[in-house]
N, C-alpha and C positions, 0 to 999 in steps of 0.2 A: 565406456568404462567396462572392464571385465571384473565382475564381482569377486571371482576367485583370487584376483591379484591383491585385494585388500582384506580378504578373510584371513585373519591371523590365527594360525593353529595354536600358538602358544597361549593365547588369552581365552580360548574357548572354555566354557563351563557346562558340564553335562548333568549336574545334580545340584541346582541352586537350593540352598538351605533356608533362605528367607521366606517368610510367609506374608509379607506386605510389600507394597510398592517401593517404599523408600529402602527397605532392606535389600530388595533385589537390585536396585540402582547402586547401592553401596557396594554390594558384592562385585558387580560388573566393573564399576569404576576402580575398585581396589585391584582387580585383576589387570586392568590397563596400567595402573601405577606400578604394580609389582613387576610387570614385564617391560617397563621402560617406554611404553607408548605415551603415557601421560606423566608430566613432571610434577603436577601439584593436584592432589586429591580434591581439595576444597574448591579451587578455581574451576576445575572441569565439572565437578558436581553442580556447582552454582549455575553453569551454563545449561546443563541438562534440566535442572529444576525450573529455570526460567522458561525453557521451552514447554515443560509440562504445565506450568502455570497458565499458559495461553490456552491450551487444550490438550487433553490426554493423547499420547502417542500410541495408546492401546487401540489398534485399528479394528479389533473384533476378530472373530474366528480363531481366538487363542494366540494372536500375533501382536507384538509390540515392537516399535522401532524408535526408541529414544535416541536423540541425536543432538550434537552441538558442534558448531564451528568455534574453536576455542584456542586461546593463546597458550594453554598448557599442553596442547597436543603436539608431539614431535613429528608424527607421520600419519597419513590417512589410514585408518584401520576400521574394520567392521568386526565386532565381537559377537560371536554366536553363543547363545546360552539356552539351556532347557531347565524347566522345572517339572519334576515328575509328579507333583501334586497339583500344580496350578496355583496362581496367585491372583488376589483381587488387585488389579492394576488400574482400577477406574476406567476400564475399557469402554469404548463407545457403545458396544452392544451389551454392556453390563455383565458379561460372562468372564470366567477365570481365564488368565493368560498363561501359556506354558512355553511359548517360543519367543525368544528375544533376540533382536539384532541392535546392538548399541553402536551407532556410527560416530566416530571421532574424526574430525577434520581439522587440520592446522589453520590458524588465523588467515594466512595468506594463500589459501588453497582454492581461490575462486569459488566455484559452487560444487566442490567435491562431494559434500554431504548430500546435496540435492541429486547429483548424478547417481550416487550410491542408492539413495531412496528410490529413484526411478527404476534403476536396474533390479533392485530387490523386488519391487512391486511387480515387475514383469514376470518374475519367477513365481512369486507367492500367489499370484492370481491363477496359475495353472492348476487345473483340477487334480487333487491328490498329491501335489508337491509338498504341502505342509505336512501331510501325513507321513510322507517318506522321511522328512526331517525328524519327526517324532520317534522314528525307529533307530536313528543313528546312535552310536555309542562311543565314537572316537573322532578326532579331527579328520583323519583320512576319509572316513565315510561321509563326512559333511562335504568335503571338497569333491569327492567322487559323485555325490548326489547332484551337485551343481554342474559338474562336468557332463554327466549323462543328460541332464535337462538342457544344457547348452547344445549338445549334439542334436537333440530332438528339435530344438528351436532352429538350428541351422537347416535341418531337413525340412522343417515347415516353411522356412523362408524360400528354400529352393522349390518347394512345392508351389508356393504362391507365385513365384516368378514363372514357373513352368505353366501354371494355370493361365497367367496373363498372356503368355506366348500362344497358348492354344486358343485362347479367346480371340486373338487377333486373326486367326485363320479359320474360325468356326462361327457358327450362328449363336453361340452362347453369349448372352449380353454381358457387357463390362460396365461397371459403375465405379467411379473414383470418389474417394472421401477424404476429408481432413478432420482429425480429432485434436482437441486441445482443451485443457482445463486451466484454471488460474495458476495452480502450482506446477502443473506439468508432470505430475507424478502418477497417481493411481488411475484416475478416471480417464485420462488420455488413452491409456493402454487397454482399459476395460472396454471402452467404446470400440477400439480397433478390433479386439477379439470378438466382441458381440456381432459387429457388422460382417466380419469375414465368415463366421460360423453360420449366421442366418442366411447369408448369400449362398453358401454351399447347399443349405437345405432347400433353397428356392431355385436352384439351378442357375445362379448368377455369380459371376466373378466380381468380387468387391476388392478393389485395390486401395489400401488406406495409407495415408501419410500422417505421421504423428508429429505434433508440435509440442514436445516434452521439455522437461527441465534441462536435459542435456542437448537440446537443439532439435532441428528438424530431422526426423528419421524416415527412411523409405520415400524420399522425395519423388513426387509424381513427375513423369516425363511428359514432354509436349505430345509425343505420340499417343500415350495413354489417355491424356485429356481429350485429344482429338477423336479417339476411337470410342470414348465412353458415351453411354446413353444419357448420362447426367451426373451431377455432382451433389454429394451430401456433405455439408459442413456441420459437424457436431462440435461446437466450440463455445467456451465461455470467455474467450478473449479474441482480439483481432488476429486474423490470419491473412495471408496473401491471397487476394481474390481476383486481381486484374487478369490473371492468366485464364480464368474461367469465362471470359467475355463471350457471350453468344451461346453458352451452354444452359440447359435446364438445371436449375440449382435450388436446393432446399437448405436453409440455414436455421439450425436449431441449437439449443443448449446441449452441452455434452451429455447430460443425463438422458436426453432423447435418443442419443446414439447407443445407449446401454439398454433402455427399456422399451423403445418404440422402433426397433430395428426393422421389423417386417413392414410396418406402416411406411417408414421412410423409403425403403427399397421399392415397395409396391407403387408408391406415388411417382417415383422416377420411371418405373416400367410402364405405368399407365399414361405417361406423358402429361400429368397434371401439374408438374412443377413449373413455375414461371421461368422464362428465359432471363438470364442475368446479363446486365450490361455494366461495364466497369464504372461508368460515370455515376451509377446509382449505388455505389458501395456504401455510402453513408446512410442512404435510405434503407438498404438491406440490413445494416447493423442495427438501426433504430427499431425496425420492425421485429428483429429477432429478440431484443431485450424486452419489448412491450412494457416499458416503464410508464408509471403515472406521470402526469405533468410535473408534480413536485419532485418525484424521483429523478426525472430526466434533468430538471434544472439543477438539482443537487449534484448529479453525476457530472454535468458539464462544468459547474462551478469548481468542484473538487479537482477536475482535470487541470484547470487553470491554476488553482492554488498550489497543487502539488508541484507543478513546474516552476511556480514563482518563488516558493519558500527558500530554495537554496540561494537565490539572489538576495532575498531579504536577510537571511541568517548571516551569510558571508559579509554582505555589505554593512549590515547593522553592527555586527561585532567589530569590524575594522574601524568603522566610524567611532564606536564606543571606545576602542583602544586609543584612538587619536585624542579623545577627551581626557582619558586617564593619563596619557603622556604629558599633556599640558598641565594637568593638575599636579602631577608629581614634580615636574621641572619648574612649575610656577609661572604665573602670568601676572604682569603688573595690573593693579586695580583699574587703571585707566584704559587697559587693553582687553578687558574681560569679554568684549564683544567678539574677539578673535579666538576665544577658547576653542580648542580643537584644531586650530591651524596656525597658532602663534609660532611654535617652534617648527623647524624644517621637517623633523621626523614625524611630528604629529600631522603636519600638512600632507605629507606623503601618504600616510595611512588613510587620512580623510579623503584624499583624491582617489585612491584605489577603491575604497568603500563606496564613495559616491558614484564611481563608474558602475559598480555592481548594482547599486540601488537604481541607477538610471534605466536599467533593463527591466525593473520590476513590473511596471505598469504595462509596457508592450508585451512582455511574456505572459502576464496574467490574461490580458485580453486575447492575445494570439492563440493560446492553447484552449481557451473557452471556445473560440471560433473553430479551432481545429477539431475539438470534440464534437461540435455540431455538424461541421461541413467538410472535414478533412483539410487537405493542404490549401485549397483556395480560401477556406475560412481562416487558416493560420495566417496567410498573408494579409487579408483584410483586417483581422484582429490585431496584428502587430501595428498596423497603421492607426487603427482606432485607439490603441493604448498610447501610442506616441502623441496623438492629437490630444488625448485626455491629459497627458503629462504636460504638454506645452500650453494648454489652455486656449488654443486657437479657436475662434468662434466668429460667427457673423457679427460685424460691428467693431471688431478689434484687429482686423487685418489691414495692414497698410498696402495700398495699391495706387499706381499712377503717381501724380504729383499732389498728394494729399495736403491740404492747407488747414484742415481742422484737426483738433486734437483727437487722437485715437485712444480709446480706453485701453488700459494695460490688460494683457492676457492673464487670466487667473486659472490655474490648474484645477481641473475637476477631480484630480487625484484618484484614489482607490475606487470610489463610487463611479466615477466617470469611466474608468477602464473596465469595471464590472459590466456596466451598461453597454459599453462599446463592444465587448467580446460577444455578448448575446446578440447585439445588433448586427455585427459582422457575420456571425454564423447564420442568422435568419435571412439576411440579404443574399448571401451566397446560395443558400438553398432555393430562394425564389428565382435567382438567376438560372440555376441548374434546371429548375422546373419549367420556366416560361420562355427562356431564350432557346429557340429551336434553330438548328442548322442542318444542312444535308449530312447524311451519314459520312460522306467523304471528308467533311470538315470537322468531325468530332474531335480529332487530335488538336486542331487549332483552337477549338472551343475550350479545351482543358488548359492548354498552355497559354493562350492569348486572351480570349474573350472573358473567361471567368475571373482571372486575376485582375484584368483591367476594369471590368464592370464592378467587380466586388470592391476593389480599392476605391474607385471613383465614387460609387454610390454610398459606401460606408463613410468615406471621408466627408462628403457633403452633409450626410446625416449627422455626423459627429459635430460639425460646425454649428448645428442647431442644438443638438443634445447638450453640448458643453455649456450652453448658457444657463439652463436651470440646474444642471449638475454642479457647476462651479459655485452657484449660489448656495446649494445644499451643502456642498463640501466645506465652503467657507463658514457657514453657520454652525456646522457640526464641530469644526476645529475651534471656533470661538467658544462654543459651549464647553468643549473638553478642556480648553485652556483656562477657563474660568471656574472649573470644578473645584469646590472646596466645601468643607463642612458636610451638611446633610446630603447634598446632591452627589458628592463624590462617594459617600458611604452607600447611598442607595444604588448607584451604578455598580460599585464594587460588589455589593450584595447580589445583584442580579447576575452579572457575568460570572461571579464566583460559583453561584448555585448551578448555573447552566453547565459549567465544566464537569459537574458530578452527576448530572441527570442520566447520561448514557455512556460516560467515560470513554470517549473516543468516537461516538456516533455522531449523527447529524446535529444534535443540539450542542454538543461539546465543540464540534467543528465550527458551528455558526459563531459561537462566542470567540473562538480562537481567530477566525478570519476577521471578525470585527476588530479585534485587538491589533492584529498585524496592520490593518488599515490605519488605525490611529498612530501606530508606531511609525509608519511611513511618513507621516506628516510632522512627527515630533522628535525623531531620533537625533536630528542635528541641534536640537535645543534642550537636550538633557533627558529625553526618553518619554515614555507614556505611562501614566498611572494605570490605565486600563490594561496595558500589556503586563504590567507588574502584577495586577490583581488576578488576571487570567492564569499566568504561569504559577503563581503561588497557590491558587485554588486547585489547579490541576495536579499539584503535587500532594494534596491532602489525602485523597482516597487510598492510594497504596500505603502511605505512612499510617493511616488510620487502621488499616488491616493489621499492620505490625503491632500497633498499640493494643488492639483488641485481643490478638492471639497471645500477647505477653501477659496482659492483666486478667484475662478470662480463659486460662488454659483448659479448664474442665469443659468448656463449651466448644472446643475445636479438637479435631483428630490430630494425630502426630503429623500426618501429611500436610494438613492445613497450617499447623504451626510452622513447619519447615517452609511452606510457601510464604508465610508471613515474613520470614527473614529475607527472602528474595525480594519482597515488596519494598524493603528499605532502599535497595539499589534502584528499583524502578521509580519509586517516589522521588528520590533525590535527583534522578535523571529526567524528571518531568515526563514520565511515561504513565499516564493515568490508566492505561489499559491493564496494568498489572492487577488492578482490583476487580476486573470484570468477572473472573471465576467466582468470587465471593458474592458479587452483586447478582450474578445469574443464579447461583445456588439458593440465595435467600433474599430476593429482591424487596420483599415487604419490610424487612428490617435494615438491610444493608444500604439501599439507595437513599431512603430518607435521612439516615445517619450521615452518609457521605455528603449529601446536599447541605445539611445543616452546618457541618464543619467547613466545607468549602465556601459557603456563603459568608460565614463569620470571618474567614481569612480574607476574602475579597473585600468585605466591608472595612476591616482593619487597615488593609493596604490603602483604601480610599481615604479613610479618616486621617492616616498619617501622611498622606500625599507622597507615598514612595513611588519613584519613577524607575523604569527599566529601559535600557537601550538595546537589548537583545531579544529576539523573538523565541529563542529556544536555548536549551542547555542546562536548565536546572541549577544545581549547586555550582556547576562549573562557570557560571556567568554571574554569580552573586556579586562579584566585585564591580559589575556594571550597573548596579542599582544605586540609587541616591543615598540609601542608608541600609547597608547589608545586614547589620546586626539586628535592627528593628524588623527587617524583612524576614529573617530566620524566626524571630519571635512570633510573627503573625502566622507563619506556616505551622509552627509547633502548637500554637493555641488551637488552630483549626483541626489539626491531626488528633490532638488529645480529646477534644470535644466529640469529634466523629467516632473515634475509637471507643470512648466510654459509652456513647449511645449505642453503637453497634453491639458491643459486648454485653451491655445490660439488657438489650432487647432480645438477643439471641437465646434460643432454648439450649439447655444443657444436652450434651451428647449422651 
């Protein structure tokens, strides 16, 4: 993307009058509306404020980049604006902000806003470039400043390419590097620039490939990799590493590429880096992150859960719709056992939903295994999940001409797949480590031996693991099915409170994952009380923020009150994370208040025995609860309690 193509001269503002953050945003949004770029002020502003509620887009050094991908935007546009006095924009460095780039992207524009952010970051990180923008006084000067910088960048690229060519025919060392951060915006390019500059100072050519939001830039060639003394990977996410097989390689977080450039380059030059082999990619990744045991387990679990959820959500809602169709069309009393599949249309929805649900356990186990041991772990994990679903185990498999009664297979369900995923990953890692073959057969090891041994060993292990896991799963399901009275209230109280402890963090996710596991076993029989309690409780913190900002206005700034309004949408959509800024700013008062309200909501859902058949969706799936009106009441009660507590405990501004 060329940033000049989306910098709209007509919307630029060179003397912002507002003195606070919201005022600046209002001025910029109004300019977009007045010039026909945005069709609806409130809709676009809500998108901007939702993004600001997550974390301020004031990046520091006087620069802010508010952005939104929004249905009210007609065409991709970047608005440039200046404040001659500076504005308190809640910037990350706490300093006033005077340069603004508001990025507006249409709803269907892929990742236009991310591409614009990445391109702008490349310019704004150039020394002195922001100061040049502070001197401009009209739109033509803005475009001219970017044009001049682009020409310099082209010259620099040519210089880099020439330097690489010269290195190929000289004694000057060449090092190749890959940089990547999780968002692919600023740090990716900061690390690139730092490595190149430090290399020049040390008499080394450093050729850098960037894995940014807009894709791979300056891709390394096979000739460059072959010529290089070694490889530096400064990345916070997975990058392509197989091409570096046999090269000395250092793998570090992207921050090291910015702050420890000399150390990284010198390590390669001194020959102290380890030689990388493609089959050890998973081990290299694990050593890079240096996670604790609990952190690693959580990371692998979330890898599986994130891949599983789309299957659960799509399948669960389709099955729930099947129940609704039969309820609306009516089912004879003597045929209630066929509810959800009595009418042809309902049966079709249930069949499709069931197909999606059928992939849930293999996908969960497969991607846990993949997170631990890459593709061989994925294969073994899928098989482990399938065996967990089928319930196959030693003692219940028919073979030969069996004459004795064979016990029925009992699925070990969500818990079995969970154990199977970790088991598959661990077994594949052991195969990688201890199965040795000649170098000439390494390809066959990856393609043949590892999948074969991984699947076989994992499969036989699962036949044993399924026995205790099926018993545990059956006991848990029986317990959940029998929940009523005080036991249901206590469980609802517990999982409800967990949803508000860290509002999207590990404790919140633990409660949510547990709930989806119960839903998997109960969605075909009317839904899960635990799932209903978790979703209702997760909606409470954002709604509580709104209640507090309305009832205790004197205790919140105007910006916080505006953010309270956006929390209505987040709360109703079951996005607990909307309350994080308030929890982070005042944890001693906010978090206990949120926990109290969420726990009360969870307990009420348990007391009333309300069931839910969908794992996500907030207000949009209320029709899929067993009592939607009472469900709304439980959420409102918790939100009011949490909001009153938060507001009463908070100090006045």
